[in-house]
N, C-alpha and C positions, 0 to 999 in steps of 0.2 A: 680527080678523087674528091669525094664529098668531105666537107669540113670536119665532120665527126670522125670519119675514118683517118683523116690526116692528123687530127688531134690525138687519137689513140696511138698512132705510129710514133708521133713525136714524144708523147709522154713515156712510152716504153723505152725508146732510145735514150731519152734524157735520164731516166732512172738507171739504165744500164751503164751510162757514161758518167754519172754524177760523182762517183768515187775515183774517176780517172782524170788525168791532166787535160784531156780533150774538152772537158766541160768548163775549163777555167774562165773564159769570158762570160759565160752565162751564170756561173756561180758568183762571179764578181758583181754582175749587174743585180742579181737577186739580193746579195748581201748589202749592196748600197741602199736598196729600198728598206730592208729590215733595219739597218743601222739608222737610217733617216727617221723612221717612225719611233724607234727606241729613243733617239735623241729628243724628238718632239715631246713624247710623253714624259721623259725625264725632266724637261724644262717646265712642265706644268705639275711637277711633284708627284708623278705616277711612276713608281719603280718598274722599269721595263722587264726586270728579271723575276718579278713575282707574278702570281696567278692573274691578277687583274690587268696589269700592264701587258703581260704576254697575250692574254685574250684579246685585248684591244689591238695589239699589233697584228694578230692573226686575222681578226675581222677586217682591219684596214687593208691588209695585203690581199685578202680575198676579194674585197670590194674593188681594189685597183685592178685585179685580174679580170673581174667581170666587166668593168668599164672598158678595158683594153679589148676584150672579146667583142663587146658591142661595137667598138670602133672598127674592128676588123670586118664588120659587115658592110662598111662604107668603102669608097674609093681611097680614102686616106689610109685605110688599114694596112695596105701593103708597105707603107713607109714607116710603120712602127719599129721594125727591126733597125732601120737606119737611125731613127731618133734615139732608140735605146742604146745603140752602139756609140753614138756621139755623146750621150749623157755619161756613159761609162768612161769614155776617154777624158771628158772634161773633169769629172770627179777625180780620176786618176792623176791628171796634171796638177790639180789643186792639192791633192794629198802629197804629191812629190815636192811641190813648192814648200809646203808646210814642214815636211820631214827632212828635206834637203837630200833625200836619197831617191834613186830611180831603180825600179825593178825592170831590168832590161827585157826579160821574157814577157812580162805583162804588157809593157809598152809596145813591143813588137806585135804581139797578138792583137791588141786593141786597135793599133794604127792599121794593121793589115785588114781587120774586119771593116773598119770605117771606109778605107779605100775601096775594098771589094763592094761594099754597099753603094758607094758613089758610082762605080762602074755599072753595077746592076741597074741602077736607076737610069743612067745615061743610055744604056742599051735596051731599056724597057723590058727587062727580063722579069715580068710581073709574077710568074708562077714561083720562081725561086725567091723573090721578095716576100711573097705570101708565106712560104714555108719558113724562111728565116724569121719573119715577124712572129709567127706562131711559136717558134723555138724560144724566143725571148719572153713571150707572154707566159708560156707554160713553165719556164724556168722558175717563176715565182711560186706556184703551188708545189712544184717538185722540190724546191729548196725547203719549203715548210714541211713536207712529208719526210724529207731526209732528216731534218732536225727534230721532228716529233717522234719518228719511229726508228729510223736507221741509226741515228747517232746514239740513242740509248742502248740499242742492241750491240753496236760496235764497241761501246765502252764496257760491255760484259767481258770482253777479251776472249782468248782462246779461239775456238772455231768461229765464233761470231764475228771476229775481225775480217774473216774471209766471206762469210755469208752476207753480212750487212755492210759490205765495203762502201756502199753509197753514202754512208755517214762519215767516211774518213776525213773529208775536208770541211765538214760542218764546224764552224767556229763556236757554235752555241748548241748545247743540248736543250732545245726548246721545252721538251716535256718535263725537265727537272723542276720548272717553276710550279708544277702541280704535284710534285712528289709528296705523298702522304696526305694529300687533300682528301677528306672523307675516308681516310685510312686506305686509300688505293695507291699503288705504286705509280711512278711517273710514266712507265711504258703503257699502262692501261689508259691513262689520260691522253697520252700521245696518239694512240690508236683511235681513240674516240674523236679527237679534234681533227685528225688526218681524214677520217671517213666523213666527218661533218663538213669540212671545207671542200671535199671532193664533189659532193652532190651539186652545189650551184655552178661549179666550174664545168661539170659534165653537161648540165642543162643548157648553159649558154654557149656551149661548143657547137651546138646544132645550128643548121640553117645559116651558115656563114658562106663566104666566097669559096668556090671550088678552086682546087689548085693541084 
């Protein structure tokens, strides 16, 4: 399967699963990146929950996605999923040490994924590795789209809770940072930035390794 076709399939599946427990490890990884950049900008006195800080986070995460997509064109690319899984597990361990509590479900899921990735590498199951790597990569823009569009819709309540269920587990309504900017509601800005960040991701999804 060509890389752009694989990308489309993964993006659709991730969007469908984002509001369901099955997406837990990928949501966790994407949130690690978002929180990391939010912390970095906060350290240099840029409020991460205001329009400027939020825009910088969106640009940073889009840039990270593009870099990872470029890496997937190389032989190293198939190991991105394993690296992302290990990073997620390490961050989880540190957070458990700091809080003194352990989420058994999260621990089980992350350890299982890391062990599975090790086995896939040992048995040289490269096609599966490529797919899983892409899932981790595309979890970044999907998490942003969920926070920019689906979370604001989900918060409208009533039927929207079922229609926009992909926003259920989003810890942040990213679009809210732009609410009333130029007299436009948050959702309009959310749609604008979601579309804007999608274009470069689609462009760099082409001409990568088949799988």
